N, C-alpha and C positions, 0 to 999 in steps of 0.2 A: 504494500500500500504506500509506504513512504517513497519507494522508487517511482511509482506512478505519479504521486503528488509532486515529485521533484522534476517530472517531465520526461523521465526515461521511458521510451516506447509510448509516450503520450505527448506528442510534440505541441499540441495546441493548449495544453494545460497551463504552461508558464505564461503564454500569451494572454490567456483568459484571466489568470491571476493578476497580471500587470494591468490589464484593462480595468480591473476592479479598483485599482489605485489611481490610475491616470485618467479615467473617464473615456468617453467615446462620443464624439460629436454627431455620429450617425445613428445613435441609439436613443431610445426614449428615457427620460428621467424616471426615477423610481418614486421619489418622495415629492409631494406637493408642499407648498410653503406652510400649510396648516397641519401637516403630520407631526405628531409628537414622537420623538425617537428616544428610546432608552437603550443604552449600551451597557451590558453587564451590570445592570442595577445601580450604577454609580455615576454614569455620565448621561445627563438629560439635555436635549436640545430639540429644536423644531426643524422641520424641513426648510424653513425660511433661512436657516444658517447656510445651507447649500446654495440657495438663491443669492444671498448677500455676498458670499465669497466668490462663487463661480458663475453666477447667472442662472438662466432658465432655459428649458426646452431641449435639453440633451442630457445624457448620462454623465453627471458631473464627477470630478475626481473624488475618490473615497466613498462615493454613494453606493456603488455595488459592493465594495468591501465591507461597508457598514451593514448592508442588508445581509450579506453572507455570514458575517460575524454573529448577527442576531439569530439567523437560522441555525448556525452551528451550536450556539448556546442553548437554544430551544431543544435541539435534538439531544444534546448531552444531558440536560436536566430531565428529559423524558425518554431516556434511552430505551427502556423496556416497552414503551408504547410504539416507538418508531422502528426499532430493530427487533423484529420478532424471531428472526433466524439469522444468527451471526455469520453463518457460512456464506451468505449472500453479500456481506459487507464489502468485499473487494471488487464487486461488480461495477462496471462503468455505467455512466448515465444513459438514459434512454427516455423516449416518449412514445407511448402507445395509446392510441385512441380507438375504442371499440364502439360499435353501434349497438342498438337495442337487442341484436341477435348474437352479441358477443363475437362479432366478426371484426377483424382488424381493418380499420379504414384509413389509418395513418400509423406509420412506424418510423422511428428514427433511432438507430442504435449507434451510440457515440464510441469512437475509438479513444476518447480522452476522458479524463476524470470529471471535469466540470462541464462538459458538453451535454446538452439534452435537446438540442435543436440544430437543424442544419443552418439556421441563421440566428446566431446568438444576439444580434442587434435587435431582432424582432422575433423572439422565440415562438410566439403564437401566430405569426403571420400565415402559417400554413392553414389556419382555420378559415381565412378569407375564401380560399378556393373550395373548401369543403362546404361552407355555408351556401355558396352559389349553386351547388349540386342538388 
């Protein structure tokens, strides 16, 4: 797992980690100016902080990293709820969408640890095509 997280045989992982800290002008922002953000129960600020420092309308520096840190903290605190079978822990990311008949209508299997979409700048963009159908 540590080798995968360091980017060995997972070449896009490091790029995705760096994007979390540097931001991405072609991706959507995560937090609105009204969101209340708590990091590890001791740092509290609003989404307005991102707007004041970095502007609006794109994935700002540290925004994705903050979001990921909060997700990681949530998972660690509730490990037994999220990780039911630890043998699947080293599996890489994926997105699979099923219809009402349990048939796969969309599937993306990542070769990288942090990937879960073919377009990480707009991870749910694939839904636009599915909604038209």
